[in-house]
Structure formats: C-alpha cells, structure tokens
VEXBAKE-452466 format. One record per residue (C-alpha): chain; x, y, z. Coordinates in Angstrom, 1 decimal. Example, Ala and Ser with C-alpha at 12.3 -4.5 7.8 and 13.67 -1.06 7.14 Angstrom:
VEXBAKE-452466
{r A, {12.3, -4.5, 7.8}}
{r A, {13.7, -1.1, 7.1}}
***
This chain:
VEXBAKE-452466
{r A, {-23.2, -3.8, 6.2}}
{r A, {-22.6, -7.4, 5.3}}
{r A, {-20.1, -9.0, 7.7}}
{r A, {-17.7, -11.7, 6.7}}
{r A, {-18.4, -14.9, 8.5}}
{r A, {-14.8, -15.8, 9.2}}
{r A, {-13.9, -12.4, 10.7}}
{r A, {-15.1, -11.1, 14.0}}
{r A, {-16.4, -7.5, 13.9}}
{r A, {-13.6, -5.1, 14.6}}
{r A, {-10.7, -7.5, 13.7}}
{r A, {-7.9, -6.2, 11.5}}
{r A, {-7.7, -7.8, 8.1}}
{r A, {-4.2, -8.2, 6.6}}
{r A, {-3.1, -8.0, 3.0}}
{r A, {-1.8, -11.2, 1.3}}
{r A, {1.6, -12.5, 2.1}}
{r A, {2.3, -12.6, -1.6}}
{r A, {2.4, -8.8, -1.6}}
{r A, {5.9, -9.1, -0.1}}
{r A, {7.2, -10.1, -3.5}}
{r A, {5.6, -7.1, -5.2}}
{r A, {6.8, -4.6, -2.6}}
{r A, {10.3, -6.1, -2.4}}
{r A, {10.7, -6.0, -6.2}}
{r A, {9.6, -2.4, -6.3}}
{r A, {12.0, -1.4, -3.6}}
{r A, {14.9, -3.4, -5.2}}
{r A, {14.4, -1.7, -8.5}}
{r A, {14.2, 1.7, -6.8}}
{r A, {17.4, 0.9, -4.9}}
{r A, {19.2, -0.3, -8.0}}
{r A, {18.3, 3.0, -9.7}}
{r A, {19.4, 5.0, -6.7}}
{r A, {22.8, 3.1, -6.6}}
{r A, {23.2, 3.8, -10.3}}
{r A, {22.5, 7.5, -9.8}}
{r A, {24.8, 7.7, -6.8}}
{r A, {27.7, 6.6, -9.1}}
{r A, {27.3, 9.8, -11.2}}
{r A, {29.4, 12.2, -9.1}}
{r A, {32.3, 9.8, -9.1}}
{r A, {32.1, 8.9, -12.8}}
{r A, {31.2, 12.3, -14.2}}
{r A, {33.3, 14.6, -12.1}}
{r A, {36.0, 12.2, -10.9}}
{r A, {35.3, 13.2, -7.3}}
{r A, {37.5, 10.7, -5.5}}
{r A, {35.7, 11.4, -2.2}}
{r A, {32.3, 10.3, -3.7}}
{r A, {33.2, 6.6, -4.1}}
{r A, {31.6, 5.5, -0.8}}
{r A, {28.2, 7.1, -1.8}}
{r A, {27.0, 4.1, -3.9}}
{r A, {28.0, 1.7, -1.1}}
{r A, {26.0, 3.6, 1.5}}
{r A, {23.0, 3.9, -0.9}}
{r A, {23.3, 0.2, -1.6}}
{r A, {23.3, -0.8, 2.1}}
{r A, {20.3, 1.4, 2.8}}
{r A, {18.5, -0.2, -0.2}}
{r A, {19.3, -3.6, 1.2}}
{r A, {18.0, -2.7, 4.6}}
{r A, {14.8, -1.4, 3.1}}
{r A, {14.2, -4.5, 1.1}}
{r A, {15.0, -6.6, 4.1}}
{r A, {12.3, -4.9, 6.1}}
{r A, {9.7, -5.5, 3.5}}
{r A, {8.1, -8.6, 5.1}}
{r A, {7.6, -6.8, 8.4}}
{r A, {6.3, -3.6, 6.6}}
{r A, {3.8, -5.7, 4.7}}
{r A, {2.6, -7.4, 7.8}}
{r A, {1.9, -4.0, 9.3}}
{r A, {-0.6, -3.1, 6.6}}
{r A, {-4.2, -3.8, 7.6}}
{r A, {-7.7, -2.6, 7.3}}
{r A, {-10.8, -2.8, 9.4}}
{r A, {-14.4, -2.4, 8.5}}
{r A, {-16.3, -0.5, 11.2}}
{r A, {-19.9, 0.7, 11.4}}
{r A, {-19.3, 4.2, 10.0}}
{r A, {-15.9, 4.0, 8.3}}
{r A, {-13.0, 2.0, 7.0}}
{r A, {-9.8, 2.2, 9.1}}
{r A, {-6.5, 1.6, 7.3}}
{r A, {-3.1, 1.2, 9.0}}
{r A, {0.4, 1.0, 7.8}}
{r A, {3.9, 1.7, 8.8}}
{r A, {6.5, 0.4, 11.3}}
{r A, {8.4, 3.3, 12.9}}
{r A, {5.9, 5.9, 11.7}}
{r A, {2.5, 4.3, 12.0}}
{r A, {-0.3, 5.8, 10.1}}
{r A, {-4.0, 5.2, 10.8}}
{r A, {-6.5, 6.6, 8.3}}
{r A, {-10.3, 6.5, 8.9}}
{r A, {-12.3, 6.9, 5.7}}
{r A, {-16.0, 7.6, 6.4}}
{r A, {-18.2, 5.7, 4.0}}
{r A, {-20.2, 8.8, 3.1}}
{r A, {-17.1, 10.6, 2.0}}
{r A, {-16.0, 8.0, -0.5}}
{r A, {-16.4, 9.3, -4.0}}
{r A, {-14.5, 6.6, -6.0}}
{r A, {-13.4, 3.1, -5.1}}
{r A, {-11.0, 1.7, -7.7}}
{r A, {-9.3, -1.7, -8.2}}
{r A, {-5.9, -1.5, -9.9}}
{r A, {-3.5, -4.2, -10.8}}
{r A, {0.1, -3.8, -11.9}}
{r A, {1.9, -6.5, -14.0}}
{r A, {3.6, -8.2, -11.1}}
{r A, {0.6, -8.0, -8.9}}
{r A, {-1.6, -9.4, -11.7}}
{r A, {0.8, -12.4, -12.1}}
{r A, {0.5, -13.1, -8.4}}
{r A, {-3.3, -12.7, -8.4}}
{r A, {-3.3, -9.5, -6.3}}
{r A, {-4.9, -6.0, -6.7}}
{r A, {-4.9, -2.8, -4.8}}
{r A, {-8.0, -0.9, -3.7}}
{r A, {-7.8, 2.9, -4.1}}
{r A, {-10.3, 5.3, -2.4}}
{r A, {-10.7, 8.9, -3.4}}
{r A, {-12.6, 10.9, -0.8}}
{r A, {-14.2, 14.3, -0.7}}
{r A, {-11.0, 15.9, 0.5}}
{r A, {-9.0, 17.6, -2.3}}
{r A, {-5.8, 15.5, -2.2}}
{r A, {-6.6, 12.3, -0.4}}
{r A, {-6.2, 9.0, -2.0}}
{r A, {-6.1, 6.0, 0.3}}
{r A, {-4.6, 2.7, -0.9}}
{r A, {-4.9, -0.8, 0.4}}
{r A, {-2.4, -2.9, -1.5}}
{r A, {-1.9, -6.6, -1.8}}
{r A, {-5.5, -7.9, -1.7}}
{r A, {-6.5, -11.0, -3.6}}
{r A, {-8.5, -10.0, -6.7}}
{r A, {-11.8, -11.6, -5.5}}
{r A, {-11.5, -9.9, -2.1}}
{r A, {-10.7, -6.5, -3.7}}
{r A, {-13.7, -6.7, -6.0}}
{r A, {-16.0, -7.9, -3.2}}
{r A, {-14.8, -5.1, -0.9}}
{r A, {-15.1, -2.5, -3.7}}
{r A, {-18.7, -3.5, -4.4}}
{r A, {-19.5, -3.5, -0.6}}
{r A, {-17.9, -0.1, -0.1}}
{r A, {-19.6, 1.5, -3.1}}
{r A, {-23.0, 0.3, -1.8}}
{r A, {-22.2, 1.6, 1.7}}
{r A, {-21.0, 4.9, 0.3}}
{r A, {-24.2, 5.4, -1.7}}
{r A, {-26.4, 4.6, 1.2}}
{r A, {-24.5, 7.0, 3.5}}
{r A, {-24.5, 9.8, 1.0}}
{r A, {-28.2, 9.4, 0.5}}
{r A, {-28.7, 9.9, 4.2}}
{r A, {-26.8, 13.2, 4.3}}
***
C-alpha cells in the first residue's frame, strides 16, 4: 500500500470543509420541502389544530442545518493494512470496516453543487448484497487517487483469495 507522506499510519483523514455547503444546502432544501408538505393538513382540510406543525418542522429543519458543520467534521476515513475504516455520525456513531478484498466497485460521483466546489464522493460496493459505503466531500484529485489505490488493493487482495 502506498502511504501518504503527510499522514501518519492510522490517522483519521477528514473530508473537505467545503462539504459543509453541499450538506447544508441539501438539508435546507429537504427542510423547505418538509415545511411545505406540513402545511397541507392545514390548507387542504382546514384543520385549525394543524397550524403549529409547519413551525415545529421548520425549527427541526433549522436545528439539523445548524448541526451540519459538526456532522461534517465527524466524517472521516482511515486506511489500514487490510481494510478501509469509515466513520460518521454524532449521537449515533457508525464505524464501517471495508476489507479491500471485498470491494467490487469503487466509484467517484459528483453532483452539480459538489462539482462547483471541486468535490466528489467515493462510493464502494462490496460483496454483501445491500452494502454501499460512501465517503462524501473529498477533493476530486484525492477521490481519484484514492479510487485508483483502492482498486489496486482490491485486485491484489482478491487474487490472494
């Protein structure tokens, strides 16, 4: 495995701070849609008791968008000898270990906002039926370098099976 010179083995690598914009815009749009939908009982059925619902949904959406910078800082990945470890989450932390030999597809995807900010996300499909692991918010050059490195590692580990 080729180690990066600026990162000590076993250190957590974080996603770009610019990913906060992508994530916040996504949550803000989702929140706006949820607020709009929460108006429907009040508008369509004239249920007077339903008027606080859009306010509650709006406050929850604002809290979620406000937590975006902290949530993005919690996303990280770590290259180990036999696997890639991915972490994310604040209250409910999730750690995923992806063995190199189980990787079947490593894909780099870029949405319009991420592309404008020079970011990409790395998607891994493994041998498990329904597992797709995503590392969002990587600079494009880093995502492509990591993809190439992981594909080479996956091929060498599968050859040894």
